[in-house]
C-alpha positions as a Markdown table, in Angstrom:
| # | Residue | x | y | z |
|---|---|---|---|---|
| 1 | Met | 74.1 | 101.6 | 86.1 |
| 2 | Lys | 75.9 | 104.4 | 85.1 |
| 3 | Pro | 79.6 | 105.0 | 86.1 |
| 4 | Val | 80.8 | 108.2 | 87.5 |
| 5 | Phe | 84.0 | 109.5 | 87.4 |
| 6 | Leu | 84.7 | 112.2 | 90.3 |
| 7 | Trp | 87.8 | 114.1 | 89.8 |
| 8 | Thr | 89.5 | 112.7 | 92.9 |
| 9 | Asp | 89.0 | 109.1 | 91.2 |
| 10 | Trp | 91.0 | 110.4 | 88.4 |
| 11 | Val | 93.4 | 110.7 | 90.6 |
| 12 | Val | 93.1 | 107.4 | 92.6 |
| 13 | Phe | 93.0 | 105.6 | 88.9 |
| 14 | Leu | 96.2 | 107.6 | 88.0 |
| 15 | Val | 98.0 | 107.1 | 91.1 |
| 16 | Leu | 97.6 | 103.3 | 90.4 |
| 17 | Ile | 99.1 | 103.4 | 86.8 |
| 18 | Gly | 101.6 | 105.5 | 88.1 |
| 19 | Val | 102.6 | 102.8 | 90.7 |
| 20 | Ala | 102.1 | 99.8 | 88.3 |
| 21 | Leu | 104.7 | 101.7 | 85.7 |
| 22 | Tyr | 107.2 | 102.3 | 88.4 |
| 23 | Ala | 106.9 | 98.6 | 89.5 |
| 24 | Trp | 107.5 | 97.6 | 86.0 |
| 25 | Lys | 110.4 | 100.0 | 85.9 |
| 26 | Ile | 111.9 | 98.0 | 89.4 |
| 27 | Ile | 111.6 | 95.0 | 87.9 |
| 28 | Arg | 113.6 | 96.0 | 84.8 |
| 29 | Thr | 116.2 | 97.8 | 86.8 |
| 30 | Pro | 118.6 | 95.7 | 88.9 |
| 31 | His | 119.8 | 98.1 | 91.6 |
| 32 | Leu | 116.3 | 99.2 | 91.8 |
| 33 | Ala | 115.0 | 95.9 | 92.5 |
| 34 | Val | 117.8 | 95.6 | 95.1 |
| 35 | Thr | 116.7 | 98.2 | 96.9 |
| 36 | Trp | 113.2 | 97.7 | 97.4 |
| 37 | Arg | 113.6 | 94.0 | 98.4 |
| 38 | Lys | 115.9 | 95.8 | 101.5 |
| 39 | Ala | 112.9 | 97.9 | 102.3 |
| 40 | Phe | 110.6 | 94.3 | 102.0 |
| 41 | Ala | 113.0 | 92.2 | 103.7 |
| 42 | Asn | 112.5 | 94.3 | 106.9 |
| 43 | Pro | 109.6 | 92.2 | 109.0 |
| 44 | Val | 108.2 | 95.6 | 110.4 |
| 45 | Gly | 108.2 | 97.1 | 106.9 |
| 46 | Ala | 106.8 | 93.8 | 105.5 |
| 47 | Ala | 103.9 | 94.0 | 107.9 |
| 48 | Ala | 103.0 | 97.5 | 107.8 |
| 49 | Ala | 103.0 | 97.6 | 104.2 |
| 50 | Thr | 100.2 | 94.6 | 104.4 |
| 51 | Val | 97.9 | 96.7 | 106.8 |
| 52 | Leu | 98.6 | 99.8 | 104.1 |
| 53 | Leu | 97.5 | 97.8 | 101.5 |
| 54 | Ala | 94.3 | 96.8 | 103.2 |
| 55 | Phe | 93.8 | 100.4 | 103.9 |
| 56 | Ile | 94.0 | 100.9 | 100.2 |
| 57 | Ser | 92.0 | 98.4 | 98.7 |
| 58 | Ile | 89.0 | 99.7 | 100.6 |
| 59 | Gly | 90.1 | 103.0 | 99.2 |
| 60 | Val | 90.0 | 101.7 | 96.0 |
| 61 | Leu | 86.5 | 100.1 | 96.3 |
| 62 | Asp | 85.0 | 103.2 | 97.4 |
| 63 | Ser | 86.4 | 105.1 | 94.4 |
| 64 | Leu | 84.2 | 103.1 | 91.8 |
| 65 | His | 81.1 | 105.3 | 91.7 |
| 66 | Tyr | 78.1 | 104.8 | 89.9 |
| 67 | Arg | 74.6 | 105.7 | 89.6 |
| 68 | Ser | 71.6 | 103.3 | 89.9 |
| 69 | Arg | 69.3 | 103.4 | 87.0 |
| 70 | Ile | 65.6 | 103.8 | 88.2 |
| 71 | Ala | 62.1 | 103.7 | 86.5 |
| 72 | Ser | 60.9 | 106.2 | 84.2 |
| 73 | Gln | 57.4 | 106.9 | 83.7 |
| 74 | Asn | 58.0 | 107.5 | 79.7 |
| 75 | Gly | 60.1 | 104.7 | 79.4 |
| 76 | Glu | 63.3 | 106.9 | 78.9 |
| 77 | Val | 66.4 | 106.1 | 80.6 |
| 78 | Ala | 67.0 | 107.8 | 83.9 |
| 79 | Tyr | 69.4 | 107.7 | 86.4 |
| 80 | Ala | 69.3 | 108.6 | 90.5 |
| 81 | Thr | 70.6 | 111.7 | 91.4 |
| 82 | Glu | 72.5 | 109.6 | 94.9 |
| 83 | Thr | 76.0 | 108.7 | 93.5 |
| 84 | His | 77.4 | 105.0 | 95.4 |
| 85 | Ser | 80.4 | 103.3 | 94.9 |
| 86 | Ala | 81.7 | 99.6 | 94.9 |
| 87 | Leu | 82.0 | 99.9 | 98.8 |
| 88 | Asp | 78.1 | 101.3 | 98.9 |
| 89 | Ala | 77.2 | 97.5 | 97.7 |
| 90 | Leu | 79.3 | 95.7 | 99.9 |
| 91 | Leu | 78.4 | 97.6 | 102.9 |
| 92 | Ala | 74.5 | 97.5 | 101.6 |
| 93 | His | 73.0 | 96.3 | 105.0 |
| 94 | Gln | 75.3 | 98.4 | 107.3 |
| 95 | Ala | 74.0 | 101.6 | 104.7 |
| 96 | Thr | 70.6 | 100.9 | 105.5 |
| 97 | Ser | 70.0 | 99.9 | 109.0 |
| 98 | Arg | 69.7 | 103.1 | 110.4 |
| 99 | Glu | 68.7 | 103.7 | 114.0 |
| 100 | Ser | 67.0 | 106.6 | 115.8 |
| 101 | Ser | 69.7 | 108.0 | 117.1 |
| 102 | Tyr | 73.0 | 106.8 | 119.1 |
| 103 | Ser | 73.5 | 103.1 | 120.1 |
| 104 | Ala | 76.4 | 101.7 | 122.0 |
| 105 | Pro | 78.6 | 99.0 | 120.5 |
| 106 | Leu | 76.7 | 95.5 | 120.2 |
| 107 | Ala | 73.8 | 97.1 | 122.1 |
| 108 | Thr | 70.2 | 95.9 | 121.7 |
| 109 | Val | 68.6 | 99.1 | 122.8 |
| 110 | Ala | 69.1 | 102.6 | 122.2 |
| 111 | Tyr | 71.7 | 104.6 | 124.6 |
| 112 | Glu | 69.0 | 107.3 | 125.7 |
| 113 | Lys | 65.5 | 106.5 | 127.3 |
| 114 | Thr | 62.5 | 107.8 | 125.3 |
| 115 | Ala | 59.0 | 108.4 | 126.3 |
| 116 | Ser | 56.3 | 105.7 | 125.7 |
| 117 | Val | 53.0 | 104.8 | 126.9 |
| 118 | Val | 52.4 | 101.1 | 128.7 |
| 119 | Asp | 49.1 | 100.0 | 130.4 |
| 120 | Gly | 47.9 | 103.9 | 129.9 |
| 121 | Gln | 51.0 | 104.9 | 131.8 |
| 122 | Thr | 54.2 | 107.5 | 130.3 |
| 123 | Val | 56.9 | 105.6 | 130.9 |
| 124 | Arg | 60.7 | 106.4 | 130.3 |
| 125 | Arg | 62.8 | 103.3 | 129.2 |
| 126 | Tyr | 65.4 | 102.3 | 126.6 |
| 127 | Pro | 63.5 | 101.0 | 123.7 |
| 128 | Arg | 64.7 | 98.3 | 121.3 |
| 129 | Leu | 66.7 | 99.2 | 118.2 |
| 130 | Thr | 65.2 | 98.7 | 114.9 |
| 131 | Phe | 68.4 | 96.2 | 113.5 |
| 132 | Gly | 70.7 | 95.8 | 116.6 |
| 133 | Gly | 69.8 | 92.4 | 118.2 |
| 134 | Ala | 66.5 | 92.7 | 116.8 |
| 135 | His | 66.5 | 88.9 | 116.2 |
| 136 | Leu | 66.8 | 88.3 | 119.6 |
| 137 | Gln | 63.5 | 87.4 | 121.9 |
| 138 | Asp | 65.3 | 88.1 | 125.2 |
| 139 | Pro | 68.1 | 90.2 | 124.7 |
| 140 | Asp | 69.1 | 89.8 | 128.5 |
| 141 | Ser | 69.6 | 86.0 | 128.5 |
| 142 | Gln | 70.4 | 85.3 | 124.8 |
| 143 | Trp | 72.9 | 88.6 | 123.8 |
| 144 | Leu | 76.1 | 87.4 | 125.4 |
| 145 | Ser | 75.9 | 83.9 | 123.8 |
| 146 | Asp | 74.7 | 85.0 | 120.3 |
| 147 | Val | 77.5 | 87.7 | 120.4 |
| 148 | Ser | 80.1 | 84.9 | 121.0 |
| 149 | Gln | 79.0 | 82.6 | 118.7 |
| 150 | Arg | 78.9 | 85.0 | 116.1 |
| 151 | Ala | 82.3 | 86.3 | 116.8 |
| 152 | Phe | 83.6 | 83.0 | 117.1 |
| 153 | Ala | 82.5 | 81.9 | 114.0 |
| 154 | Gly | 83.6 | 84.6 | 111.9 |
| 155 | Ala | 87.1 | 84.3 | 113.4 |
| 156 | Ala | 87.2 | 80.9 | 112.6 |
| 157 | Arg | 86.2 | 81.8 | 108.7 |
| 158 | Gly | 89.1 | 84.0 | 109.3 |
| 159 | Met | 91.6 | 81.3 | 110.5 |
| 160 | Leu | 90.7 | 79.2 | 107.7 |
| 161 | Ala | 90.9 | 81.4 | 104.9 |
| 162 | Ile | 94.3 | 82.2 | 106.2 |
| 163 | Phe | 95.3 | 78.4 | 106.8 |
| 164 | Val | 94.3 | 78.2 | 102.8 |
| 165 | Leu | 96.7 | 81.0 | 102.2 |
| 166 | Ala | 99.6 | 79.4 | 103.9 |
| 167 | Leu | 99.1 | 76.0 | 102.7 |
| 168 | Ala | 98.9 | 77.9 | 98.9 |
| 169 | Val | 102.3 | 80.0 | 99.8 |
| 170 | Ser | 104.1 | 76.5 | 100.8 |
| 171 | Ala | 103.0 | 74.5 | 98.3 |
| 172 | Ile | 104.5 | 77.1 | 96.2 |
| 173 | Lys | 107.7 | 77.7 | 98.1 |
| 174 | Ala | 107.6 | 73.7 | 98.4 |
| 175 | Arg | 107.2 | 73.5 | 94.5 |
| 176 | Arg | 110.5 | 76.2 | 93.6 |
| 177 | Asn | 112.9 | 74.4 | 95.9 |
| 178 | Gly | 111.8 | 70.4 | 95.2 |
| 179 | Ser | 110.7 | 69.7 | 98.7 |
| 180 | Ser | 107.7 | 68.6 | 100.5 |
| 181 | Ile | 105.2 | 71.2 | 101.9 |
| 182 | Ala | 105.7 | 70.4 | 105.4 |
| 183 | Ser | 109.3 | 71.2 | 104.8 |
| 184 | Ala | 108.3 | 74.2 | 103.5 |
| 185 | Trp | 106.4 | 75.6 | 106.1 |
| 186 | Lys | 108.6 | 74.9 | 108.6 |
| 187 | Ser | 110.9 | 77.1 | 106.7 |
| 188 | Ile | 108.6 | 79.7 | 106.3 |
| 189 | Arg | 107.6 | 79.4 | 110.2 |
| 190 | Ala | 111.2 | 79.3 | 111.1 |
| 191 | Gly | 111.7 | 82.8 | 108.6 |
| 192 | His | 114.2 | 80.9 | 107.0 |
| 193 | Ser | 113.3 | 82.9 | 103.6 |
| 194 | Lys | 114.6 | 85.7 | 101.5 |
| 195 | Leu | 111.3 | 88.0 | 102.1 |
| 196 | Pro | 109.6 | 88.1 | 105.6 |
| 197 | Val | 106.8 | 85.8 | 104.6 |
| 198 | Arg | 106.1 | 84.4 | 108.2 |
| 199 | Ala | 105.3 | 88.1 | 109.3 |
| 200 | Val | 103.2 | 89.1 | 106.1 |
| 201 | Leu | 101.3 | 86.1 | 106.7 |
| 202 | Gly | 101.1 | 86.6 | 110.4 |
| 203 | Thr | 99.8 | 90.2 | 109.6 |
| 204 | Leu | 97.4 | 88.9 | 107.2 |
| 205 | Gly | 95.6 | 86.1 | 110.0 |
| 206 | Leu | 95.6 | 89.2 | 112.2 |
| 207 | Leu | 93.4 | 91.0 | 109.5 |
| 208 | Phe | 91.5 | 87.5 | 108.7 |
| 209 | Ile | 90.4 | 86.7 | 111.7 |
| 210 | Leu | 89.3 | 90.3 | 113.1 |
| 211 | Thr | 87.5 | 90.6 | 109.7 |
| 212 | Gly | 85.8 | 87.9 | 110.2 |
| 213 | Ala | 84.8 | 88.3 | 113.6 |
| 214 | Val | 83.5 | 91.9 | 112.5 |
| 215 | His | 81.5 | 90.4 | 109.8 |
| 216 | Gly | 79.9 | 87.8 | 111.6 |
| 217 | Leu | 78.6 | 90.5 | 113.9 |
| 218 | Ala | 78.0 | 93.0 | 111.7 |
| 219 | Gly | 75.2 | 90.9 | 110.1 |
| 220 | Gln | 73.1 | 91.6 | 113.1 |
| 221 | Tyr | 74.6 | 94.4 | 115.2 |
| 222 | His | 76.3 | 97.9 | 115.1 |
| 223 | Val | 79.6 | 96.4 | 115.9 |
| 224 | Phe | 80.9 | 100.0 | 116.5 |
| 225 | Gly | 77.6 | 101.6 | 117.5 |
| 226 | Thr | 75.9 | 104.5 | 116.1 |
| 227 | Asp | 76.0 | 108.1 | 115.4 |
| 228 | Arg | 73.6 | 110.7 | 116.3 |
| 229 | Thr | 71.5 | 110.7 | 113.2 |
| 230 | Gly | 71.6 | 106.4 | 113.8 |
| 231 | Asn | 74.1 | 105.4 | 111.1 |
| 232 | Asp | 76.3 | 102.3 | 111.7 |
| 233 | Leu | 79.9 | 103.9 | 112.8 |
| 234 | Leu | 81.0 | 100.6 | 110.9 |
| 235 | Tyr | 80.3 | 102.0 | 107.4 |
| 236 | Val | 80.8 | 105.6 | 108.5 |
| 237 | Val | 84.7 | 104.9 | 109.5 |
| 238 | Leu | 85.4 | 102.7 | 106.3 |
| 239 | Lys | 84.2 | 105.6 | 104.1 |
| 240 | Ser | 86.8 | 107.9 | 106.0 |
| 241 | Ile | 89.3 | 105.5 | 104.9 |
| 242 | Arg | 89.0 | 106.7 | 101.1 |
| 243 | Thr | 89.0 | 110.5 | 102.1 |
| 244 | Ala | 92.3 | 110.2 | 104.4 |
| 245 | Leu | 94.0 | 108.1 | 101.7 |
| 246 | Val | 93.4 | 110.9 | 99.0 |
| 247 | Ile | 94.3 | 113.6 | 101.1 |
| 248 | Gly | 97.5 | 112.2 | 101.8 |
| 249 | Thr | 98.5 | 110.7 | 98.2 |
| 250 | Met | 97.4 | 113.6 | 96.3 |
| 251 | Ser | 98.6 | 116.4 | 98.5 |
| 252 | Thr | 101.5 | 114.7 | 98.2 |
| 253 | Leu | 101.8 | 114.4 | 94.8 |
| 254 | Val | 101.2 | 118.2 | 94.7 |
| 255 | Thr | 104.2 | 119.0 | 97.2 |
| 256 | Met | 106.4 | 116.7 | 95.4 |
| 257 | Pro | 107.2 | 118.4 | 92.1 |
| 258 | Ile | 107.3 | 121.9 | 93.8 |
| 259 | Ala | 109.6 | 121.0 | 96.7 |
| 260 | Val | 111.8 | 118.9 | 94.4 |
| 261 | Gly | 112.0 | 121.6 | 91.7 |
| 262 | Leu | 112.8 | 124.4 | 93.5 |
| 263 | Gly | 115.1 | 123.0 | 95.9 |
| 264 | Ile | 117.3 | 121.4 | 93.0 |
| 265 | Leu | 117.4 | 125.1 | 91.6 |
| 266 | Ala | 118.0 | 126.9 | 94.6 |
| 267 | Gly | 121.1 | 124.2 | 95.6 |
| 268 | Phe | 122.8 | 124.0 | 92.2 |
| 269 | Leu | 122.2 | 127.8 | 90.8 |
| 270 | Arg | 122.7 | 129.4 | 93.8 |
| 271 | Gly | 122.9 | 133.2 | 93.6 |
| 272 | Trp | 119.6 | 135.3 | 93.0 |
| 273 | Val | 117.9 | 131.7 | 92.0 |
| 274 | Asp | 118.5 | 130.5 | 95.7 |
| 275 | Glu | 117.8 | 134.1 | 97.3 |
| 276 | Val | 114.0 | 134.4 | 95.8 |
| 277 | Ile | 113.3 | 130.6 | 96.5 |
| 278 | Gln | 114.5 | 130.9 | 99.9 |
| 279 | Tyr | 112.5 | 134.2 | 100.3 |
| 280 | Ile | 109.3 | 132.9 | 99.0 |
| 281 | Tyr | 109.6 | 129.9 | 101.4 |
| 282 | Thr | 110.6 | 132.0 | 104.3 |
| 283 | Val | 107.7 | 134.4 | 103.6 |
| 284 | Ile | 105.2 | 131.8 | 103.6 |
| 285 | Asn | 106.8 | 130.0 | 106.4 |
| 286 | Ser | 106.2 | 133.0 | 108.5 |
| 287 | Ile | 102.1 | 133.0 | 108.1 |
| 288 | Pro | 100.4 | 130.9 | 110.1 |
| 289 | Tyr | 99.7 | 127.5 | 108.8 |
| 290 | Val | 96.0 | 127.3 | 109.9 |
| 291 | Leu | 95.4 | 130.6 | 108.8 |
| 292 | Met | 96.3 | 130.4 | 105.7 |
| 293 | Ile | 94.8 | 127.3 | 104.7 |
| 294 | Ala | 91.3 | 128.7 | 106.3 |
| 295 | Ala | 91.3 | 131.8 | 103.9 |
| 296 | Met | 92.0 | 129.7 | 101.1 |
| 297 | Val | 89.0 | 127.1 | 102.2 |
| 298 | Leu | 86.8 | 130.4 | 102.6 |
| 299 | Ile | 87.7 | 131.6 | 99.3 |
| 300 | Leu | 86.8 | 127.7 | 97.9 |
| 301 | Met | 83.6 | 127.8 | 99.6 |
| 302 | Thr | 82.4 | 130.5 | 98.4 |
| 303 | Phe | 83.0 | 130.1 | 94.7 |
| 304 | Ile | 81.6 | 126.6 | 95.3 |
| 305 | Asp | 78.5 | 128.0 | 96.6 |
| 306 | Ser | 78.1 | 130.8 | 94.0 |
| 307 | His | 78.7 | 128.3 | 91.0 |
| 308 | Ala | 76.2 | 125.6 | 92.2 |
| 309 | Asp | 75.0 | 124.8 | 88.6 |
| 310 | Ile | 78.5 | 123.3 | 88.0 |
| 311 | Phe | 77.7 | 120.2 | 89.8 |
| 312 | Ala | 75.6 | 118.1 | 89.0 |
| 313 | Thr | 75.0 | 115.7 | 92.2 |
| 314 | Ser | 75.8 | 116.6 | 96.1 |
| 315 | Ala | 78.9 | 114.1 | 95.7 |
| 316 | Glu | 80.4 | 116.0 | 92.8 |
| 317 | Arg | 80.0 | 119.1 | 95.2 |
| 318 | Thr | 81.4 | 117.5 | 98.1 |
| 319 | Asp | 84.5 | 115.6 | 96.1 |
| 320 | Ala | 85.0 | 119.0 | 94.1 |
| 321 | Arg | 85.7 | 120.7 | 97.9 |
| 322 | Leu | 88.4 | 118.0 | 98.7 |
| 323 | Phe | 90.3 | 118.0 | 95.8 |
| 324 | Phe | 91.0 | 121.8 | 96.0 |
| 325 | Leu | 91.6 | 120.9 | 99.7 |
| 326 | Cys | 94.2 | 118.6 | 98.4 |
| 327 | Leu | 95.8 | 121.0 | 96.2 |
| 328 | Ile | 95.3 | 123.8 | 99.0 |
| 329 | Leu | 97.7 | 121.5 | 101.2 |
| 330 | Gly | 99.7 | 120.3 | 98.6 |
| 331 | Met | 100.9 | 124.2 | 97.9 |
| 332 | Thr | 101.3 | 125.0 | 101.2 |
| 333 | Ser | 103.5 | 122.0 | 102.8 |
| 334 | Trp | 106.1 | 122.1 | 100.2 |
| 335 | Thr | 108.8 | 124.2 | 102.0 |
| 336 | Asp | 110.5 | 122.1 | 104.1 |
| 337 | Leu | 111.2 | 119.2 | 101.6 |
| 338 | Cys | 112.7 | 121.9 | 99.2 |
| 339 | Arg | 114.8 | 123.4 | 102.2 |
| 340 | Leu | 116.1 | 119.6 | 102.7 |
| 341 | Ile | 116.9 | 118.9 | 99.1 |
| 342 | Arg | 118.3 | 122.1 | 98.8 |
| 343 | Gly | 121.0 | 121.5 | 101.6 |
| 344 | Glu | 121.8 | 118.2 | 99.6 |
| 345 | Val | 122.0 | 119.6 | 96.1 |
| 346 | Ile | 124.4 | 122.3 | 97.8 |
| 347 | Lys | 126.4 | 119.2 | 99.1 |
| 348 | Leu | 126.2 | 117.0 | 95.6 |
| 349 | Arg | 127.1 | 120.2 | 93.8 |
| 350 | Glu | 131.0 | 120.0 | 95.0 |
| 351 | Ala | 131.1 | 116.6 | 94.2 |
| 352 | Glu | 133.6 | 115.4 | 91.5 |
| 353 | Tyr | 131.3 | 113.8 | 88.9 |
| 354 | Ile | 129.2 | 117.2 | 88.8 |
| 355 | Gln | 132.4 | 119.0 | 88.1 |
| 356 | Ala | 133.3 | 116.8 | 85.5 |
| 357 | Ala | 130.4 | 116.7 | 83.5 |
| 358 | Gln | 130.4 | 120.8 | 84.2 |
| 359 | Ala | 133.7 | 120.7 | 82.8 |
| 360 | Phe | 132.8 | 118.6 | 79.8 |
| 361 | Gly | 129.7 | 120.9 | 79.1 |
| 362 | Val | 126.8 | 119.1 | 80.2 |
| 363 | Ser | 124.0 | 121.3 | 80.1 |
| 364 | Thr | 122.3 | 122.3 | 83.5 |
| 365 | Trp | 119.0 | 120.5 | 82.1 |
| 366 | Arg | 120.7 | 117.3 | 82.1 |
| 367 | Ile | 122.8 | 117.6 | 85.1 |
| 368 | Leu | 119.9 | 118.1 | 87.1 |
| 369 | Ser | 117.8 | 115.7 | 85.9 |
| 370 | Val | 120.2 | 112.7 | 85.2 |
| 371 | His | 122.7 | 113.7 | 87.9 |
| 372 | Leu | 121.0 | 115.7 | 90.7 |
| 373 | Leu | 117.5 | 114.2 | 90.7 |
| 374 | Pro | 118.4 | 110.4 | 91.2 |
| 375 | Asn | 120.9 | 111.2 | 94.0 |
| 376 | Val | 118.1 | 112.8 | 95.9 |
| 377 | Met | 115.4 | 110.6 | 95.5 |
| 378 | His | 115.9 | 108.5 | 98.9 |
| 379 | Leu | 114.7 | 111.9 | 100.4 |
| 380 | Ile | 111.6 | 112.1 | 98.1 |
| 381 | Leu | 110.6 | 108.5 | 98.6 |
| 382 | Ile | 111.3 | 109.1 | 102.3 |
| 383 | Ser | 109.2 | 112.1 | 102.6 |
| 384 | Met | 106.7 | 111.0 | 100.5 |
| 385 | Val | 106.0 | 108.4 | 102.9 |
| 386 | Ile | 106.2 | 110.7 | 106.1 |
| 387 | Asn | 104.3 | 113.5 | 104.5 |
| 388 | Phe | 101.5 | 111.0 | 104.0 |
| 389 | Ser | 101.0 | 110.4 | 107.4 |
| 390 | Gly | 101.7 | 114.4 | 108.1 |
| 391 | Leu | 98.2 | 115.0 | 105.9 |
| 392 | Val | 96.2 | 112.5 | 107.1 |
| 393 | Leu | 96.6 | 114.3 | 110.5 |
| 394 | Ala | 96.3 | 117.9 | 109.0 |
| 395 | Glu | 93.0 | 116.6 | 107.7 |
| 396 | Ala | 91.6 | 115.8 | 111.2 |
| 397 | Val | 92.7 | 118.8 | 112.4 |
| 398 | Leu | 91.4 | 120.8 | 109.9 |
| 399 | Ser | 88.4 | 119.2 | 109.8 |
| 400 | Phe | 88.0 | 119.6 | 113.2 |
| 401 | Val | 88.2 | 123.5 | 113.5 |
| 402 | Gly | 85.5 | 123.5 | 110.6 |
| 403 | Ile | 87.9 | 124.4 | 107.7 |
| 404 | Gly | 88.2 | 120.5 | 106.4 |
| 405 | Val | 86.3 | 118.5 | 104.2 |
| 406 | Asp | 82.9 | 118.8 | 103.4 |
| 407 | Pro | 80.5 | 118.2 | 106.6 |
| 408 | Ala | 78.6 | 115.4 | 104.1 |
| 409 | Met | 81.7 | 113.7 | 103.5 |
| 410 | Ala | 82.7 | 111.1 | 106.2 |
| 411 | Ser | 86.2 | 111.6 | 107.3 |
| 412 | Phe | 89.0 | 110.8 | 110.1 |
| 413 | Gly | 88.4 | 114.9 | 111.1 |
| 414 | Thr | 84.9 | 114.7 | 110.8 |
| 415 | Leu | 84.2 | 112.1 | 113.2 |
| 416 | Ile | 86.5 | 113.5 | 115.9 |
| 417 | Asn | 84.7 | 116.9 | 115.4 |
| 418 | Thr | 81.8 | 115.2 | 116.2 |
| 419 | Ala | 83.3 | 113.5 | 119.3 |
| 420 | Arg | 84.0 | 117.1 | 120.7 |
| 421 | Leu | 80.7 | 117.2 | 121.5 |
| 422 | Glu | 79.9 | 114.3 | 122.3 |
| 423 | Leu | 82.3 | 113.7 | 125.2 |
| 424 | Ser | 81.1 | 116.8 | 127.0 |
| 425 | Arg | 77.4 | 115.4 | 127.4 |
| 426 | Glu | 76.0 | 113.2 | 130.0 |
| 427 | Pro | 76.1 | 110.3 | 129.2 |
| 428 | Thr | 79.0 | 110.4 | 127.3 |
| 429 | Ile | 79.0 | 108.9 | 123.5 |
| 430 | Trp | 82.7 | 107.6 | 124.0 |
| 431 | Trp | 82.4 | 105.3 | 121.0 |
| 432 | Thr | 82.9 | 107.8 | 117.9 |
| 433 | Leu | 86.2 | 108.9 | 119.0 |
| 434 | Ala | 87.5 | 105.5 | 119.9 |
| 435 | Thr | 86.5 | 103.8 | 116.6 |
| 436 | Ala | 88.1 | 107.3 | 114.3 |
| 437 | Phe | 90.8 | 106.9 | 116.8 |
| 438 | Thr | 91.7 | 103.4 | 116.2 |
| 439 | Phe | 91.4 | 103.4 | 112.5 |
| 440 | Met | 93.2 | 106.5 | 111.8 |
| 441 | Phe | 96.1 | 105.6 | 114.5 |
| 442 | Thr | 96.8 | 102.2 | 112.3 |
| 443 | Met | 96.9 | 103.5 | 109.1 |
| 444 | Val | 99.1 | 106.8 | 110.6 |
| 445 | Leu | 101.3 | 103.8 | 112.2 |
| 446 | Ser | 101.7 | 101.5 | 109.4 |
| 447 | Ala | 102.4 | 104.3 | 107.2 |
| 448 | Asn | 105.2 | 105.6 | 109.8 |
| 449 | Leu | 106.6 | 102.4 | 110.2 |
| 450 | Phe | 106.9 | 101.7 | 106.1 |
| 451 | Ala | 108.7 | 104.8 | 106.0 |
| 452 | Asp | 111.2 | 103.6 | 108.5 |
| 453 | Ala | 111.7 | 100.4 | 106.5 |
| 454 | Ile | 112.2 | 102.9 | 102.9 |
| 455 | Arg | 114.4 | 105.0 | 105.0 |
| 456 | Asp | 116.6 | 102.0 | 105.6 |
| 457 | Ala | 117.0 | 100.6 | 102.5 |
| 458 | Phe | 117.2 | 103.9 | 100.5 |
| 459 | Asp | 119.2 | 106.3 | 102.7 |
| 460 | Pro | 123.1 | 105.6 | 102.2 |
| 461 | Arg | 123.3 | 106.6 | 105.9 |
| 462 | Ala | 120.8 | 104.8 | 107.5 |
| 463 | Ile | 122.2 | 101.5 | 106.0 |
| 464 | His | 125.7 | 101.9 | 108.0 |
| 465 | Lys | 124.3 | 102.5 | 111.2 |
């Protein structure tokens, strides 16, 4: 096995390192620790953060790429050209259990009739699936009981896992408080804790039960059905999570330095600097957003097609397009935050502590970095989470019109674009859109709810409402 590091993999790892360093800073900074504790003290925010953490875990697993070792005729070490990830290894059964075409969720037969010869006569019927429900001898009589038993057994395993976790948390709480496990559990269940442990355990319980049920069914069925080429939609939608996370995170990281830097400079220096920056983001806002991104993406596609020798595998090619798409989205979506920070800095520059710093001869750079930047940090943190949701939705829109990620890369936008044609056919293929919408809606909703919790904790005006 040969590790492979794609461009976006480095971004994911750097973000994880940055989050770890920021967490270490929070621990060592009392006022930051208090503020973040307020954010996680919100039960809704804590539950949303738990769901986001589940999505992030899947994205990180899908960022651990490798190429498998293959046999070589001359005895030399050789590796396959196809790049896989740790998530592919965990979902190996779903990745290889392909059907010929469409099949409905939990179905045992194909969704479309095919011609076959029976007793010398050609008849059209729904053929049995190769993998979905193949273990059933008589699907008509065995399907309902088999699905119920597998779903219940998986859900029971999920309930057992959350029970063990709740018992462990209660034991830790009992040891800290010097009480019994039963009294600690009663305290958690009543919500008598500094942090919303009850909300987190409830969210984890729901996730464990759903995951257990899906896992119990996925061994013998296509839980969310299959697409036009017979791929298991459970596998495809889980692979789409990393694409959404990379676009939302990387594009936001590109946006923040531009928006924060220009916004602070425009608001503090004023004069011709302010006018030039205002002119730049006014011009950018006057250009239709989709058309500007489409022009940049087409230029990018032309460059990639004419320099195909740069990329050793197809995975590197699709990843390069995703990488540059994030750069394009980040460089074209900074104007709103820049305007917001400019207005906040214009107000702050008249504050007494800024006037005093200027009177004492403090350098402009120090005023910007030490006095102004920390006081607009709440706007930056709130905008980061909100922009993440907007960029995830933007990818879906761009892929829907054909200028998003590479069609070979799994993404919510690609699934929705595929569903556009499937909904207009007869019989209607509804499960592709339903699966993509459910996962994308859950991710965006949890990000927005977590953003509300961060806003309430960091925005001084929101605290007193």
